[in-house]
PDB file as gemmi writes it, atoms N, CA and C in Angstrom:
CRYST1    1.000    1.000    1.000  90.00  90.00  90.00 P 1                      
ATOM      1  N   MET A   1       0.822  -1.196   0.000  1.00  0.00           N  
ATOM      2  CA  MET A   1       0.000   0.000   0.000  1.00  0.00           C  
ATOM      3  C   MET A   1       0.868   1.262   0.000  1.00  0.00           C  
ATOM      4  N   GLU A   2       1.956   1.229   0.785  1.00  0.00           N  
ATOM      5  CA  GLU A   2       2.833   2.398   0.851  1.00  0.00           C  
ATOM      6  C   GLU A   2       3.463   2.681  -0.510  1.00  0.00           C  
ATOM      7  N   ARG A   3       3.876   1.631  -1.195  1.00  0.00           N  
ATOM      8  CA  ARG A   3       4.510   1.797  -2.513  1.00  0.00           C  
ATOM      9  C   ARG A   3       3.515   2.384  -3.515  1.00  0.00           C  
ATOM     10  N   ALA A   4       2.249   1.990  -3.424  1.00  0.00           N  
ATOM     11  CA  ALA A   4       1.233   2.527  -4.330  1.00  0.00           C  
ATOM     12  C   ALA A   4       1.022   4.018  -4.092  1.00  0.00           C  
ATOM     13  N   LEU A   5       1.023   4.441  -2.844  1.00  0.00           N  
ATOM     14  CA  LEU A   5       0.857   5.865  -2.542  1.00  0.00           C  
ATOM     15  C   LEU A   5       2.066   6.678  -2.992  1.00  0.00           C  
ATOM     16  N   LEU A   6       3.256   6.107  -2.838  1.00  0.00           N  
ATOM     17  CA  LEU A   6       4.452   6.787  -3.316  1.00  0.00           C  
ATOM     18  C   LEU A   6       4.432   6.936  -4.840  1.00  0.00           C  
ATOM     19  N   THR A   7       3.984   5.901  -5.508  1.00  0.00           N  
ATOM     20  CA  THR A   7       3.892   5.944  -6.965  1.00  0.00           C  
ATOM     21  C   THR A   7       2.863   6.981  -7.407  1.00  0.00           C  
ATOM     22  N   LEU A   8       1.736   7.044  -6.719  1.00  0.00           N  
ATOM     23  CA  LEU A   8       0.717   8.034  -7.026  1.00  0.00           C  
ATOM     24  C   LEU A   8       1.243   9.450  -6.802  1.00  0.00           C  
ATOM     25  N   ALA A   9       1.977   9.648  -5.716  1.00  0.00           N  
ATOM     26  CA  ALA A   9       2.553  10.962  -5.436  1.00  0.00           C  
ATOM     27  C   ALA A   9       3.547  11.369  -6.511  1.00  0.00           C  
ATOM     28  N   ALA A  10       4.361  10.424  -6.967  1.00  0.00           N  
ATOM     29  CA  ALA A  10       5.325  10.721  -8.026  1.00  0.00           C  
ATOM     30  C   ALA A  10       4.609  11.048  -9.338  1.00  0.00           C  
ATOM     31  N   ALA A  11       3.553  10.312  -9.642  1.00  0.00           N  
ATOM     32  CA  ALA A  11       2.786  10.577 -10.857  1.00  0.00           C  
ATOM     33  C   ALA A  11       2.126  11.952 -10.798  1.00  0.00           C  
ATOM     34  N   LEU A  12       1.622  12.308  -9.644  1.00  0.00           N  
ATOM     35  CA  LEU A  12       1.017  13.634  -9.488  1.00  0.00           C  
ATOM     36  C   LEU A  12       2.058  14.744  -9.616  1.00  0.00           C  
ATOM     37  N   ALA A  13       3.249  14.517  -9.110  1.00  0.00           N  
ATOM     38  CA  ALA A  13       4.312  15.523  -9.213  1.00  0.00           C  
ATOM     39  C   ALA A  13       4.630  15.830 -10.666  1.00  0.00           C  
ATOM     40  N   ILE A  14       4.697  14.807 -11.489  1.00  0.00           N  
ATOM     41  CA  ILE A  14       4.991  15.028 -12.908  1.00  0.00           C  
ATOM     42  C   ILE A  14       3.750  15.505 -13.659  1.00  0.00           C  
ATOM     43  N   GLY A  15       2.610  14.907 -13.377  1.00  0.00           N  
ATOM     44  CA  GLY A  15       1.380  15.259 -14.095  1.00  0.00           C  
ATOM     45  C   GLY A  15       0.928  16.688 -13.864  1.00  0.00           C  
ATOM     46  N   VAL A  16       0.905  17.115 -12.618  1.00  0.00           N  
ATOM     47  CA  VAL A  16       0.452  18.468 -12.312  1.00  0.00           C  
ATOM     48  C   VAL A  16       1.434  19.501 -12.854  1.00  0.00           C  
ATOM     49  N   SER A  17       2.722  19.229 -12.712  1.00  0.00           N  
ATOM     50  CA  SER A  17       3.697  20.182 -13.253  1.00  0.00           C  
ATOM     51  C   SER A  17       3.632  20.223 -14.778  1.00  0.00           C  
ATOM     52  N   GLY A  18       3.348  19.099 -15.416  1.00  0.00           N  
ATOM     53  CA  GLY A  18       3.194  19.083 -16.870  1.00  0.00           C  
ATOM     54  C   GLY A  18       1.983  19.870 -17.331  1.00  0.00           C  
ATOM     55  N   LEU A  19       0.871  19.724 -16.625  1.00  0.00           N  
ATOM     56  CA  LEU A  19      -0.329  20.492 -16.967  1.00  0.00           C  
ATOM     57  C   LEU A  19      -0.116  21.983 -16.737  1.00  0.00           C  
ATOM     58  N   ALA A  20       0.538  22.334 -15.652  1.00  0.00           N  
ATOM     59  CA  ALA A  20       0.806  23.746 -15.377  1.00  0.00           C  
ATOM     60  C   ALA A  20       1.721  24.348 -16.440  1.00  0.00           C  
ATOM     61  N   THR A  21       2.706  23.588 -16.882  1.00  0.00           N  
ATOM     62  CA  THR A  21       3.604  24.064 -17.924  1.00  0.00           C  
ATOM     63  C   THR A  21       2.853  24.248 -19.239  1.00  0.00           C  
ATOM     64  N   ALA A  22       1.997  23.306 -19.583  1.00  0.00           N  
ATOM     65  CA  ALA A  22       1.229  23.421 -20.821  1.00  0.00           C  
ATOM     66  C   ALA A  22       0.326  24.647 -20.790  1.00  0.00           C  
ATOM     67  N   TRP A  23      -0.297  24.900 -19.666  1.00  0.00           N  
ATOM     68  CA  TRP A  23      -1.171  26.067 -19.542  1.00  0.00           C  
ATOM     69  C   TRP A  23      -0.359  27.360 -19.673  1.00  0.00           C  
ATOM     70  N   ALA A  24       0.776  27.421 -18.981  1.00  0.00           N  
ATOM     71  CA  ALA A  24       1.616  28.621 -19.028  1.00  0.00           C  
ATOM     72  C   ALA A  24       2.148  28.859 -20.438  1.00  0.00           C  
ATOM     73  N   GLN A  25       2.592  27.807 -21.100  1.00  0.00           N  
ATOM     74  CA  GLN A  25       3.135  27.974 -22.439  1.00  0.00           C  
ATOM     75  C   GLN A  25       2.058  28.354 -23.450  1.00  0.00           C  
ATOM     76  N   SER A  26       0.829  27.917 -23.238  1.00  0.00           N  
ATOM     77  CA  SER A  26      -0.235  28.328 -24.155  1.00  0.00           C  
ATOM     78  C   SER A  26      -0.481  29.822 -24.053  1.00  0.00           C  
ATOM     79  N   ARG A  27      -0.453  30.342 -22.833  1.00  0.00           N  
ATOM     80  CA  ARG A  27      -0.636  31.782 -22.643  1.00  0.00           C  
ATOM     81  C   ARG A  27       0.550  32.566 -23.197  1.00  0.00           C  
ATOM     82  N   ILE A  28       1.750  32.102 -22.899  1.00  0.00           N  
ATOM     83  CA  ILE A  28       2.942  32.801 -23.365  1.00  0.00           C  
ATOM     84  C   ILE A  28       3.051  32.710 -24.887  1.00  0.00           C  
ATOM     85  N   GLY A  29       2.685  31.563 -25.451  1.00  0.00           N  
ATOM     86  CA  GLY A  29       2.756  31.394 -26.901  1.00  0.00           C  
ATOM     87  C   GLY A  29       1.822  32.324 -27.642  1.00  0.00           C  
ATOM     88  N   ALA A  30       0.616  32.502 -27.126  1.00  0.00           N  
ATOM     89  CA  ALA A  30      -0.337  33.403 -27.772  1.00  0.00           C  
ATOM     90  C   ALA A  30       0.164  34.845 -27.711  1.00  0.00           C  
ATOM     91  N   ALA A  31       0.645  35.245 -26.550  1.00  0.00           N  
ATOM     92  CA  ALA A  31       1.172  36.604 -26.414  1.00  0.00           C  
ATOM     93  C   ALA A  31       2.446  36.783 -27.234  1.00  0.00           C  
ATOM     94  N   GLY A  32       3.258  35.740 -27.270  1.00  0.00           N  
ATOM     95  CA  GLY A  32       4.498  35.806 -28.036  1.00  0.00           C  
ATOM     96  C   GLY A  32       4.251  35.924 -29.533  1.00  0.00           C  
ATOM     97  N   ALA A  33       3.232  35.239 -30.027  1.00  0.00           N  
ATOM     98  CA  ALA A  33       2.912  35.342 -31.453  1.00  0.00           C  
ATOM     99  C   ALA A  33       2.511  36.768 -31.820  1.00  0.00           C  
ATOM    100  N   GLY A  34       1.739  37.391 -30.945  1.00  0.00           N  
ATOM    101  CA  GLY A  34       1.362  38.787 -31.182  1.00  0.00           C  
ATOM    102  C   GLY A  34       2.561  39.716 -31.112  1.00  0.00           C  
ATOM    103  N   THR A  35       3.440  39.437 -30.172  1.00  0.00           N  
ATOM    104  CA  THR A  35       4.643  40.266 -30.028  1.00  0.00           C  
ATOM    105  C   THR A  35       5.535  40.157 -31.252  1.00  0.00           C  
ATOM    106  N   ILE A  36       5.741  38.941 -31.735  1.00  0.00           N  
ATOM    107  CA  ILE A  36       6.600  38.743 -32.905  1.00  0.00           C  
ATOM    108  C   ILE A  36       5.974  39.361 -34.153  1.00  0.00           C  
ATOM    109  N   ALA A  37       4.630  39.356 -34.238  1.00  0.00           N  
ATOM    110  CA  ALA A  37       3.971  39.969 -35.386  1.00  0.00           C  
ATOM    111  C   ALA A  37       4.218  41.472 -35.418  1.00  0.00           C  
ATOM    112  N   GLU A  38       4.272  42.100 -34.238  1.00  0.00           N  
ATOM    113  CA  GLU A  38       4.480  43.541 -34.192  1.00  0.00           C  
ATOM    114  C   GLU A  38       5.960  43.932 -34.188  1.00  0.00           C  
ATOM    115  N   LYS A  39       6.778  43.156 -33.469  1.00  0.00           N  
ATOM    116  CA  LYS A  39       8.209  43.475 -33.362  1.00  0.00           C  
ATOM    117  C   LYS A  39       9.029  42.197 -33.556  1.00  0.00           C  
ATOM    118  N   PRO A  40       9.386  41.884 -34.789  1.00  0.00           N  
ATOM    119  CA  PRO A  40      10.122  40.639 -35.066  1.00  0.00           C  
ATOM    120  C   PRO A  40      11.483  40.550 -34.373  1.00  0.00           C  
ATOM    121  N   ASP A  41      12.055  41.680 -33.974  1.00  0.00           N  
ATOM    122  CA  ASP A  41      13.365  41.653 -33.327  1.00  0.00           C  
ATOM    123  C   ASP A  41      13.300  41.089 -31.906  1.00  0.00           C  
ATOM    124  N   LEU A  42      12.113  40.880 -31.351  1.00  0.00           N  
ATOM    125  CA  LEU A  42      11.968  40.307 -30.004  1.00  0.00           C  
ATOM    126  C   LEU A  42      11.807  38.789 -30.027  1.00  0.00           C  
ATOM    127  N   ARG A  43      12.107  38.167 -31.157  1.00  0.00           N  
ATOM    128  CA  ARG A  43      11.944  36.724 -31.310  1.00  0.00           C  
ATOM    129  C   ARG A  43      12.747  35.933 -30.270  1.00  0.00           C  
ATOM    130  N   GLY A  44      13.978  36.325 -30.006  1.00  0.00           N  
ATOM    131  CA  GLY A  44      14.815  35.623 -29.029  1.00  0.00           C  
ATOM    132  C   GLY A  44      14.245  35.700 -27.622  1.00  0.00           C  
ATOM    133  N   THR A  45      13.719  36.849 -27.260  1.00  0.00           N  
ATOM    134  CA  THR A  45      13.113  37.017 -25.934  1.00  0.00           C  
ATOM    135  C   THR A  45      11.895  36.120 -25.776  1.00  0.00           C  
ATOM    136  N   VAL A  46      11.086  36.026 -26.816  1.00  0.00           N  
ATOM    137  CA  VAL A  46       9.893  35.174 -26.751  1.00  0.00           C  
ATOM    138  C   VAL A  46      10.294  33.713 -26.605  1.00  0.00           C  
ATOM    139  N   ILE A  47      11.338  33.296 -27.295  1.00  0.00           N  
ATOM    140  CA  ILE A  47      11.797  31.910 -27.188  1.00  0.00           C  
ATOM    141  C   ILE A  47      12.272  31.614 -25.768  1.00  0.00           C  
ATOM    142  N   VAL A  48      12.992  32.548 -25.176  1.00  0.00           N  
ATOM    143  CA  VAL A  48      13.442  32.362 -23.788  1.00  0.00           C  
ATOM    144  C   VAL A  48      12.255  32.288 -22.846  1.00  0.00           C  
ATOM    145  N   MET A  49      11.266  33.155 -23.058  1.00  0.00           N  
ATOM    146  CA  MET A  49      10.079  33.143 -22.200  1.00  0.00           C  
ATOM    147  C   MET A  49       9.296  31.830 -22.339  1.00  0.00           C  
ATOM    148  N   LEU A  50       9.326  31.229 -23.522  1.00  0.00           N  
ATOM    149  CA  LEU A  50       8.669  29.934 -23.705  1.00  0.00           C  
ATOM    150  C   LEU A  50       9.447  28.808 -23.038  1.00  0.00           C  
ATOM    151  N   ALA A  51      10.745  28.958 -22.901  1.00  0.00           N  
ATOM    152  CA  ALA A  51      11.570  27.904 -22.313  1.00  0.00           C  
ATOM    153  C   ALA A  51      11.534  27.911 -20.788  1.00  0.00           C  
ATOM    154  N   ILE A  52      11.268  29.038 -20.188  1.00  0.00           N  
ATOM    155  CA  ILE A  52      11.296  29.149 -18.724  1.00  0.00           C  
ATOM    156  C   ILE A  52      10.303  28.202 -18.034  1.00  0.00           C  
ATOM    157  N   PRO A  53       9.057  28.071 -18.496  1.00  0.00           N  
ATOM    158  CA  PRO A  53       8.131  27.155 -17.805  1.00  0.00           C  
ATOM    159  C   PRO A  53       8.548  25.689 -17.854  1.00  0.00           C  
ATOM    160  N   GLU A  54       9.421  25.328 -18.794  1.00  0.00           N  
ATOM    161  CA  GLU A  54       9.887  23.944 -18.861  1.00  0.00           C  
ATOM    162  C   GLU A  54      10.596  23.514 -17.585  1.00  0.00           C  
ATOM    163  N   THR A  55      11.126  24.478 -16.849  1.00  0.00           N  
ATOM    164  CA  THR A  55      11.787  24.128 -15.593  1.00  0.00           C  
ATOM    165  C   THR A  55      10.806  23.530 -14.592  1.00  0.00           C  
ATOM    166  N   MET A  56       9.517  23.870 -14.710  1.00  0.00           N  
ATOM    167  CA  MET A  56       8.529  23.274 -13.800  1.00  0.00           C  
ATOM    168  C   MET A  56       8.445  21.770 -14.000  1.00  0.00           C  
ATOM    169  N   VAL A  57       8.487  21.322 -15.243  1.00  0.00           N  
ATOM    170  CA  VAL A  57       8.430  19.885 -15.514  1.00  0.00           C  
ATOM    171  C   VAL A  57       9.700  19.204 -15.024  1.00  0.00           C  
ATOM    172  N   ILE A  58      10.835  19.847 -15.241  1.00  0.00           N  
ATOM    173  CA  ILE A  58      12.102  19.273 -14.782  1.00  0.00           C  
ATOM    174  C   ILE A  58      12.097  19.147 -13.262  1.00  0.00           C  
ATOM    175  N   LEU A  59      11.630  20.185 -12.577  1.00  0.00           N  
ATOM    176  CA  LEU A  59      11.565  20.118 -11.116  1.00  0.00           C  
ATOM    177  C   LEU A  59      10.542  19.078 -10.643  1.00  0.00           C  
ATOM    178  N   GLY A  60       9.434  18.933 -11.366  1.00  0.00           N  
ATOM    179  CA  GLY A  60       8.475  17.884 -11.043  1.00  0.00           C  
ATOM    180  C   GLY A  60       9.080  16.501 -11.188  1.00  0.00           C  
ATOM    181  N   PHE A  61       9.894  16.328 -12.219  1.00  0.00           N  
ATOM    182  CA  PHE A  61      10.586  15.056 -12.404  1.00  0.00           C  
ATOM    183  C   PHE A  61      11.570  14.792 -11.273  1.00  0.00           C  
ATOM    184  N   VAL A  62      12.300  15.822 -10.862  1.00  0.00           N  
ATOM    185  CA  VAL A  62      13.257  15.665  -9.759  1.00  0.00           C  
ATOM    186  C   VAL A  62      12.522  15.294  -8.470  1.00  0.00           C  
ATOM    187  N   VAL A  63      11.401  15.924  -8.215  1.00  0.00           N  
ATOM    188  CA  VAL A  63      10.612  15.596  -7.026  1.00  0.00           C  
ATOM    189  C   VAL A  63      10.113  14.155  -7.101  1.00  0.00           C  
ATOM    190  N   ALA A  64       9.671  13.722  -8.279  1.00  0.00           N  
ATOM    191  CA  ALA A  64       9.195  12.349  -8.435  1.00  0.00           C  
ATOM    192  C   ALA A  64      10.317  11.343  -8.172  1.00  0.00           C  
ATOM    193  N   VAL A  65      11.502  11.641  -8.675  1.00  0.00           N  
ATOM    194  CA  VAL A  65      12.642  10.750  -8.429  1.00  0.00           C  
ATOM    195  C   VAL A  65      12.973  10.717  -6.946  1.00  0.00           C  
ATOM    196  N   LEU A  66      12.935  11.864  -6.301  1.00  0.00           N  
ATOM    197  CA  LEU A  66      13.199  11.901  -4.853  1.00  0.00           C  
ATOM    198  C   LEU A  66      12.142  11.134  -4.066  1.00  0.00           C  
ATOM    199  N   ILE A  67      10.910  11.210  -4.508  1.00  0.00           N  
ATOM    200  CA  ILE A  67       9.843  10.473  -3.823  1.00  0.00           C  
ATOM    201  C   ILE A  67      10.067   8.968  -3.977  1.00  0.00           C  
ATOM    202  N   LEU A  68      10.405   8.539  -5.174  1.00  0.00           N  
ATOM    203  CA  LEU A  68      10.527   7.112  -5.434  1.00  0.00           C  
ATOM    204  C   LEU A  68      11.826   6.499  -4.902  1.00  0.00           C  
ATOM    205  N   PHE A  69      12.928   7.245  -5.012  1.00  0.00           N  
ATOM    206  CA  PHE A  69      14.227   6.676  -4.684  1.00  0.00           C  
ATOM    207  C   PHE A  69      14.957   7.409  -3.560  1.00  0.00           C  
ATOM    208  N   GLY A  70      14.263   8.288  -2.871  1.00  0.00           N  
ATOM    209  CA  GLY A  70      14.906   9.137  -1.888  1.00  0.00           C  
ATOM    210  C   GLY A  70      15.164   8.499  -0.536  1.00  0.00           C  
ATOM    211  N   ARG A  71      14.831   7.241  -0.381  1.00  0.00           N  
ATOM    212  CA  ARG A  71      15.011   6.624   0.944  1.00  0.00           C  
ATOM    213  C   ARG A  71      16.400   6.109   1.145  1.00  0.00           C  
TER     214      ARG A  71                                                      
END                                                                             
């Protein structure tokens, strides 16, 4: 039973962070498309802003690994 709860916690750590990243990137992507349409020279900034939320998934993965193998 304990192993099942740990597995569920690890799955939630990755799943919730993945959903949050997808939501954030959808908002940033829409705003970024408008920004690039008006000022094409800001393309690099928009790409960086799209990459920042990816750290949430990476941190969710690290938390999941710590939950599963942290003992």
